[in-house]
ChimeraX commands (.cxc) that place a marker at each C-alpha (Angstrom):
marker #1 position -4.02,-18.03,4.90 radius 0.5
marker #1 position -2.57,-15.92,1.89 radius 0.5
marker #1 position 0.49,-15.17,3.99 radius 0.5
marker #1 position 0.93,-18.78,4.89 radius 0.5
marker #1 position 0.49,-19.73,1.12 radius 0.5
marker #1 position 3.41,-17.25,0.22 radius 0.5
marker #1 position 5.66,-18.55,2.79 radius 0.5
marker #1 position 5.13,-22.12,1.50 radius 0.5
marker #1 position 5.92,-20.80,-2.02 radius 0.5
marker #1 position 9.02,-19.29,-1.09 radius 0.5
marker #1 position 10.21,-22.37,0.86 radius 0.5
marker #1 position 9.30,-24.67,-1.88 radius 0.5
marker #1 position 11.35,-22.55,-4.41 radius 0.5
marker #1 position 14.20,-22.15,-2.24 radius 0.5
marker #1 position 14.59,-25.85,-1.10 radius 0.5
marker #1 position 13.21,-27.22,-4.37 radius 0.5
marker #1 position 10.19,-29.16,-2.73 radius 0.5
marker #1 position 7.53,-29.30,-5.25 radius 0.5
marker #1 position 4.90,-30.39,-2.91 radius 0.5
marker #1 position 5.47,-27.07,-0.82 radius 0.5
marker #1 position 5.11,-25.03,-4.11 radius 0.5
marker #1 position 1.85,-26.83,-4.88 radius 0.5
marker #1 position 0.58,-26.38,-1.42 radius 0.5
marker #1 position 1.50,-22.71,-1.19 radius 0.5
marker #1 position -0.27,-22.10,-4.49 radius 0.5
marker #1 position -3.54,-24.03,-3.35 radius 0.5
marker #1 position -3.56,-22.14,0.01 radius 0.5
marker #1 position -2.79,-18.73,-1.35 radius 0.5
marker #1 position -5.75,-18.96,-3.89 radius 0.5
marker #1 position -8.19,-20.35,-1.21 radius 0.5
marker #1 position -7.09,-17.52,1.00 radius 0.5
marker #1 position -7.54,-14.82,-1.62 radius 0.5
marker #1 position -11.14,-16.26,-2.56 radius 0.5
marker #1 position -12.21,-16.20,1.06 radius 0.5
marker #1 position -10.75,-12.54,1.43 radius 0.5
marker #1 position -12.58,-11.46,-1.66 radius 0.5
marker #1 position -15.95,-13.03,-0.51 radius 0.5
marker #1 position -15.45,-11.47,2.94 radius 0.5
marker #1 position -14.63,-7.99,1.56 radius 0.5
marker #1 position -17.89,-8.15,-0.44 radius 0.5
marker #1 position -19.83,-8.64,2.69 radius 0.5
marker #1 position -20.76,-12.19,1.94 radius 0.5
marker #1 position -20.56,-14.46,4.94 radius 0.5
marker #1 position -18.83,-17.91,4.33 radius 0.5
marker #1 position -19.38,-20.49,6.82 radius 0.5
marker #1 position -20.83,-18.08,9.07 radius 0.5
marker #1 position -18.08,-15.64,9.30 radius 0.5
marker #1 position -17.97,-12.43,7.45 radius 0.5
marker #1 position -14.15,-11.99,7.79 radius 0.5
marker #1 position -11.23,-14.46,7.57 radius 0.5
marker #1 position -7.94,-13.33,8.87 radius 0.5
marker link #1:1,2 radius 0.2
marker link #1:2,3 radius 0.2
marker link #1:3,4 radius 0.2
marker link #1:4,5 radius 0.2
marker link #1:5,6 radius 0.2
marker link #1:6,7 radius 0.2
marker link #1:7,8 radius 0.2
marker link #1:8,9 radius 0.2
marker link #1:9,10 radius 0.2
marker link #1:10,11 radius 0.2
marker link #1:11,12 radius 0.2
marker link #1:12,13 radius 0.2
marker link #1:13,14 radius 0.2
marker link #1:14,15 radius 0.2
marker link #1:15,16 radius 0.2
marker link #1:16,17 radius 0.2
marker link #1:17,18 radius 0.2
marker link #1:18,19 radius 0.2
marker link #1:19,20 radius 0.2
marker link #1:20,21 radius 0.2
marker link #1:21,22 radius 0.2
marker link #1:22,23 radius 0.2
marker link #1:23,24 radius 0.2
marker link #1:24,25 radius 0.2
marker link #1:25,26 radius 0.2
marker link #1:26,27 radius 0.2
marker link #1:27,28 radius 0.2
marker link #1:28,29 radius 0.2
marker link #1:29,30 radius 0.2
marker link #1:30,31 radius 0.2
marker link #1:31,32 radius 0.2
marker link #1:32,33 radius 0.2
marker link #1:33,34 radius 0.2
marker link #1:34,35 radius 0.2
marker link #1:35,36 radius 0.2
marker link #1:36,37 radius 0.2
marker link #1:37,38 radius 0.2
marker link #1:38,39 radius 0.2
marker link #1:39,40 radius 0.2
marker link #1:40,41 radius 0.2
marker link #1:41,42 radius 0.2
marker link #1:42,43 radius 0.2
marker link #1:43,44 radius 0.2
marker link #1:44,45 radius 0.2
marker link #1:45,46 radius 0.2
marker link #1:46,47 radius 0.2
marker link #1:47,48 radius 0.2
marker link #1:48,49 radius 0.2
marker link #1:49,50 radius 0.2
marker link #1:50,51 radius 0.2
view
């Protein structure tokens, strides 16, 4: 999810599409939160790891 968020951020910046920029930020933040929770050993939604 983090990589997808970064790709959307870059595409939004290159093409000047604000909705891609916003979605990229949201997806990257959610991916980072899930990665941190998974790294601490805390299962989120029944899964310990999110890739």
